[in-house]
N, C-alpha and C positions, 0 to 999 in steps of 0.2 A: 449521513456520513458518521455521525456519532454512534449510531447503532452498529455500524460496520466495525468500528474500533472496539466497542463493547463486546461484540461477538468474537473478535480475534483475541483480545487480551483479557477479558473478564473471565471469571470462574463460571461454574454452572449457573443456568438461569434460575431465578428464585421461584419457589413454588407459588401456587395460587394464594395460599394464606399469607405468605410473606409479602407478596406484591400488594395485597389488599390492606395490610397493616401500615403501609407507608403513608405518612401524613402530608408530606409535601412532594409534589412531582414537578420536575423541571422538564420542559419541552424546548428543544433547540432544533430549529429547522435550517439546514444548510443545503444549498443547491449542490447536488452531486451529479457527475456525469452518469450516463446510462450504464457504463461499464461497471462502476462501483455499485450503483443502485441495483443492478441486475444480479449482483452477488458473484462476480467473477473472482472474488477472493484477492489473493496477494497480487496477482497480475493487474487487476483493476485498480488496486491501491497504488501500485507503482506508476501506472499510466496517469492516474489522477494527479499525483505529486509532480511528476516530470512535466506534464502539460501546464501545470500552474507555474513552473519555473521558467520555461522557455518563451521566446518571443513568437515563435511560429508553432503553436501546439498541434496543428494539423500534420506536421511533418514527423511527429514522434511515432515510432514503431517499436513495439516490444514483442520479441519472439521468445517462446518458451521451449526449453529442451529438458526432457526428463532423463536422468541417469540413474544408476542403481543407488547412489548415495545422496544425490541432491537434485533439486530443480534449479536450472540456470535460466535467468531472465536476462536477455540481451537487449539493451536499449540502443536504438539508433535514431539520430536526428540530424539537423543541419550542423555543419562544422562550427558556425558562429555560436551555437547554443551549447556546445559541449562544455565549455568553461562554466556556464551557469549550472549545469548538472553536477559537475565535479566540485565546484565551489573553491573557496580559498583554502589552500593546503589539503584539499580533498575532504573537507569536513562535511559538505552537503551529501556527497555520495556515500560517505561513511554512515551518516545518519539514516539515509534511505536503506542501506544494506542492513543496518542494525534493526530497524523496524520490520523489514521484510523477513529477516531471519528469525526475529522474535515471534512474529505472527506464524511463521512456518513451524517453529518449535511447538507452538500450541496445538498444531495439527499433526505433529509427529514427522515433520519434513525439515530438511535443511535447504535453505534458499540462498542462492548467490545472485547478485545483480551485477552485471558487467556493462560497461559503456563501450560501444563500438566506435572506432575512429572513423 
């Protein structure tokens, strides 16, 4: 999962000489779902975060629609879990949108995340 964030938000990969000159390396292993590990990008990230928030992760569905200006990710889940995705005063969904849009910006895309009622 850490490698996924580095890929989306970090600058260009270091050259071979830069990576060899590193004196201390930190390795963190987090269990990530197959969607993120397989490299599905922003959609995989949104699925991972949403499933971690809700009580019934198997009911989470994310559909992707491409438009001329943006990619729209529509999240649907059980009614009782919508409040957990939105969060208090909408702060949770705002954070998810900010991260998805920031990652999309690194790839030259605009990303919108919508929650379906």
